[in-house]
N, C-alpha and C positions, 0 to 999 in steps of 0.2 A: 346436182341436177344436170341432166344432159339430154340432148335430142339426137335421134338417129334417123336418117333418111334411108329406110330399109329398101324401098323400091321407089321408082319415080312417082308412085301414087300413094305411098304409105309412109307416114312419119310417126315415130314413136318417141314419147318423152318419158323418162324415168327419173325419179328423184327420191331422196331421203333427207329428212330434216330432223334435227334434234333440238328440243326446246326445254329450258328449265325455268320454272317459276318458283322461287323460294318462298317459304312461309313468311307471313307477316312477323316483324320483330321490332323491338324498341331498345335503343341503347340505354335508356333510363331504367330498364328492368322494372317496368310498372304495368305490364300486361299480364293479368291473371286469367286463367282458363280453368273451368271446372271439368275434371276428369272423373267419370264414375269409378268408384272404388278407391280413389285417391283424394278427392276433394279439390280445393282450389290450389293450383300450382302457378308459380310465377315464371314467365319466360326469362331466362338468363339468371335465375336464382332458384334453381330446383329442377328445371327442365330446359333443354336447349332451344326448343321452338314450340309454338302453340299446337303444332301437329307435325308428325315426322315428314321430312322432305320427300317429295315424289320425284325420283330421278330416272324413271323408266319411260321417258316421253319420246319415243322414236316414231316418226311420222312418215311412212312411205307413201308414194303416190305414183300413178301411171296415167298417161293420156295418149291419145292417138288421133290422127286425122287421115282420112282415106278418101281418094277420088275414084269412084267406081267406073267412070267412063272416060274416054279419050277427050271428050269435049271440054271437060273441066268445069261444067256448070252445076255439078252435083258433088257435095262434100258431106261425109259422115264423120262426126267428131264425138269423142267420148272420153271419159276419165273417171277415176276413183282415187280418193286419197284420205288420209287421216290428218286432221287439223286440230291442234291443241289450242285451247282458249286461255287468255289471260285470266288469272284468278280475280274475281270481282271483290274489291275491298269493302263495298257498302254493307254486305251482311255481317262482316266482322266488326265494323265500327259504327254503323248508322243504319241499323235494321228497321227502326221505326215500327215496333211490334203493334199488332192490333189489340193486344191485351196488356195488362200491367206486367211489365217484364223489363229486364235489362236491355239496353239499346245495342249492346255488343260486348266484346270482351273487355273493352275499356270501362264498361259499366259495372264490373264485378266489385263487390265490397271487400277487397282484399289486396294486399301488396303495398307498394310505396305510395300509390295514389288511389286509395279506395274511393268508390263512388256509391252513393245511395240513390235509389230510384223512388220518386214520390209522384203522386198525382193529386191535384188539388183543384177544385172548381171555383172557390171563392177565397178571398182574403181581404183584410182591411188595409187599404193602401195608406190611409192616414196614420195608422198605428206604425206601419213599417217606416214611414218618413220621419216620425218622431224619434225613432231609435229604440233600441232595446228589444226589438222584435224582428223576425225574419219571415219572409214569405214561406219558406220551407224549413223544416227542422234541419239540424246539422247532420253531417255524415256520421253514419253508424257503421263501423267496420266489423268484419268477422274476426274474432279473437284467435281463431285457429282455422286451418284449411277446411274443416268440416262444419264450421259455424256451430259447434256443439253448444247446446243450451240457448241459442239465439234464433228463435223461430221467425219464419216469414220472409227470409231473404229471397230475392229474385236473382237467379244466376244465369250465366251464359256459358255454354260449352261448345267446343269444337270436337267433332268426332275424330278420334285418333287414327282412323282409317281414311281421313279426308284425302282426296286425290285431285289432280288437275283435270278439269273437264275437257272432253275432246269430242270430235264429230267425225263421222264417216260421210263425206260428201261425194256424190256420184251423179253423172249425167250422161245422156246420149242424145245427140242432136243431128238432125238431117237438114241441110241447107240446099235450096235449089234456086239457081239464078234464072230469071225469066227475061230473056233477051238482055239488053243492057239497061233495062228500065227498072226492074224490081227484083227483090229477093224474098223468098218465102222460107221461113225457118220453123220447124216443128221439133219439139224435144221433150224428153222426160228428165226431170230434175228431182233428186231425192237427197235427204239428209237424215242422219240418225245421231242424236246427241246422247252421250253417256257421261256418267259421273257428274251430273248437273247439281247445282246447289238446291237443297231443300232444308228448311228449318222445321224442326218438330219440338213439341213441348214434352220432353221425356218424363216430366213429373205431372203429366196431365191427370192421371188417376192416382196421384200420391204414391207412385212407385218408390220414391226415395224417402218418404216419410215413414221410416221403419220403426221408430221408437220415439218416445216423448222428447228425447234430447236432440233429435234431428227432424225438424219440421220446416221444410222449404216451401217457398211459394212456387212460382213457375221456374222451370229450368229449360231454357231454350237451347237447342243443340243444332249447330250447323253441320249438315251432312252432305256428302257427295254421292247420293244414291238416285238422283233423278234421271229420267230418260225423256227423249222427245223424238218424234218422227214427223217428217214432212215429205209429201209426195205431190208432184205437180206435173200437169201437162201445160207446157208453155209454147205459145205460137206467136210469131211476129211476121208481119208483112210490111216491107219497106219499099216505098217508091223513091228512087234516087233523084231523078229529075225528069219530069214528063210534062212538056208544054208549060213550064213554069211552076209545076206542082211538085212539092216534096212532102212526103207523108209517111207516118208510121202507125200501124194498127197492131195492137197487142191484146191477146186474150190468155188468161191463166185460169185453169181449173185445178184447185189444190185442196189439200187437207192436212192440217197440223194437229198433232196430239201430244200431250204431255201430262205430267202430274201437277206442276205449278209453273206458270209462265213468268211471274213477277220475281225480281231478285230481292225485294224487300217488302215488309209489311204483310206477308201472307204466311200462315202456318199450316202445315198439313193437318188434316182433320184427325187422323189416327196415327200416332207415332209407330204403331206396330203393324200398320197395313197401309203403306204409302200408295199402293195401287188402287186404293179406294178412291183417290182423287184423279185417277187417269181418265182423261176425256179430251174433248176438243180444246185446243189451246186458246188462250184469251184473245189472240189476234188471228184466229183461224178465219180466213176469207175465202169462201169456196169459189166464187166467180168474180173475176176482175176484167173489165174491158176498158182499154185506154186508146185514145187516138190523138194524134197531133198532126197538123198540116200547115204548110206555108205556101201561099200562092202569089206569084208575081203577076199582077194584072197587066196584060199587054197594053202598051200605050196606044192611044187613038191617033188617027191621022188628021182629025179636025180639031182646031183650037190650038192655043199655045202649048208648046212642049212641056214647060215647067208645070203646067196644070194637068195635063193628060198623061204624063209619064211619072214613073217612080212610085206607083201605088202597090201596096202589099196587104194581104189579109192573112191572118193566122188564127188558129183555134186549138184549144185543148179540151178534150172530153175525158171524163173519168166517171165510170159507173161500177159499183161493186155491191155485192150482197152484204148483209149485216154481219157483225161479229158477235160472238157469245158475250153474255153480260155477267155471268156468275164467276167471280174469281175463285170462290170455294163452294163447296156443297151448301145449299141453302137449308138442308134439313127439313124438306117438305115432301109430301106425297103428291103425285100427279093423279088426279081423279077424273079428268076430262080432257077435252080438246082445248089447249091453251089459247088458240086463236079464234075459237068459235065465239061469235058475239062481239068481238073487238073490231070496231069499225076502222081503226088505223087512220082516223082523220084528226088532224091537228085542230085543237080548240083552245084558244086563249082563256075562255071562260072556265074550262075544266082544268086548266093548268098544264096542258100539254097534249100528248097523244097516248090514248089507252092502247097499249101494244099487246098485253096479255089479258086474258079473261080471268079475273081473280077466282071465280067459282070453279076453275079447273085445278086449283091447288088447295091443299089443306095441311095444317100442322099434323105431324105423324101421330098415330095412336100412342098412348102412354107405353113406354118401354121399347119403342122402335125408333129407328133413325131416319126414316123417310126413304122413298124409292127414287127421288129425283137426283140423277147423277150430275156431276159438275159440268157446267157449260152445255147442258142438253139443248137449250133453246137460245136463239140468237136475236139480236136487236134489229132495228130498221136498216134498210140499205141506204146507199148514198148515190147521188147523181149530180153532176155539175158540168156545165158547158161554159167555157170562157171564150171570148172573141176579142181580137185586136185588129185595128186598122192603122196602117203606117203610111206616111207620105214622105218620101226621101227627096230632098231639095239639094242638088249639088251646087255648091257655091264656088269652089275651086276644085282643082284636080284631086286634092287629098283632103278636102274639107266639105263635109255634108251635114246638113241639118235635117233631123228626122222628127216629124210631128207624129205623136202617138195618141191614140184613143183606145183604152183597154177596159173591157167590160167583163165583170166577174159574175158568175151565176146568171147568165144571160136570161134564162127563163124564170128566174126568181123562185126556184124550187125550194120548198121548206125541207131542209136537211136536219132532222133531229139527231140527237146523240146516239152513238152506237159503241159497243165495246164494253170493257169491264166497268161495272157500276152504273151503266147508263139507264137501266130499267129498274124501277122501284122494286125492292125485294123484301120489304117488311110486310109480313103476312096480314097483320091486323085482325086476326081471328077473335071472335067474341071470348072464347075460352080455349086456349091452345092445349090445355091439359084435360079437357073434357073427354069422356068416352064416346060422346055423341059427335058424329061426323059433321053435322050441321053447325055445331058450335066451334069446330076446328077449321071450318072452311075460310079461306082468305077473303078479304073484302077490300074495297077501294078506300076505306077510312084512313089508311096509312100510306096511300099512294102506291099500293102494290100493282105492278104491271104498267105503271105510268112512266112515260118518257117526258121529262119536264124541262129539257134544255136542248138548245141547238148544238150541232156538232162543233162549231167554231168556239162557242163559249165554253162548252164542256172540256175542250182541249186547251183552254186558256187564251183564246184569241177572239173575243166577242166582237161582232160587227164586221171584222175584216178578215177573219179566218176562212179556211177552205169551206165552201158550201154555204157561207152566210148569205144574207139578203143581197139582192142585186146591188152592185155598186160599180162606179166607173171612175177612172182617173185619166186626166189629160196631162201629157208631158211633152217636153222638148228634149231631144237627145242630140248632142253634138258629137260627130265622129270625125276624127282627124288622125 
């Protein structure tokens, strides 16, 4: 990578990077992978690797910076490049499937360390403690690579065309200085992901159960066929220092799309039509506004200096629209306005906030798959204002005591959960298989359309997480 100053106003940066991420392997030769047409093969004892190495990972990139005027207060910057991503090991070893299936390639019932996958809802703990019994049955391994005559095994496969994921990242920014006080930046930022991880059940419709001797359960296959797209208008206005005020205002208008956003626990709906799941990304946030400022309060001329000087006030604002809540297609029909009749008011008595109108959704007619696309509708938005007040008390030249009062969610706004899984999606129809639409219409009986958690608790930080109920902390900070 190198930079060239082509003219006094134009700088160009060119680079080329090569990256290699080798396939997962084990020196113990105990990783088995299911390969269609071959059966279960063991890495290091039959095949060299769980998928052929991808060595064609050249990543060029180019960027530039240009000053259109002599004054130097206007700069245009841009760039585009290819960026390869580290292969995520979670889908290989710890996929956590939403169906009864192998957890990864180490969960295959073959090789030096075979594994059996069981699910069990109850067991007798006293019997287990007494001895002679086990919570789960013992390991049952395939006698041969095709598990001939042993029905029901759940297998895990890695597509033999698996490749390293990569992204095309590009941007164009215009930055304008406003005197010596502020800077305004407006830009376009885009990204396209290719060869992204997607897991499919290639035996979803019994495609590999071809004869009585070969009857498999699920066969999950890790593929690199996913795509993603992100486009955004990003603006930033920064005040460097103006009468004691330092501040940053940011606004982003963006759109993210993909087939699957999660790296584990999600399976494509149709292994033969990945694009069926293409839609808004799980974390697609269309509008985001943030502000931070810090103000040094001028000291007064009346009263003791230790009391009237050294005060600061700071604040953080964060507001954004809601994120989609359907990780996969719900298999429903949209038959009305999802937001009509939903008051969007939080009610502890009702268990939360009714975000969608259940009467606008129905189980699909028998023999159909539903017209509701993935992540079509999004959950509630978010808003939070934090405020801090500081008092700096100088003790010596290099020793200062700072008293801090920090308030979170200053206006005590109720921020309910948003994002994947936040809105109840169990239809609760009286008879989902009925030919009558009235019987297939969703109801509130199963919590459909209900948001029943706050955003902090939903994300694992109840009470003190972002956007939780108003809380304040007092602290003393010693600086030296």
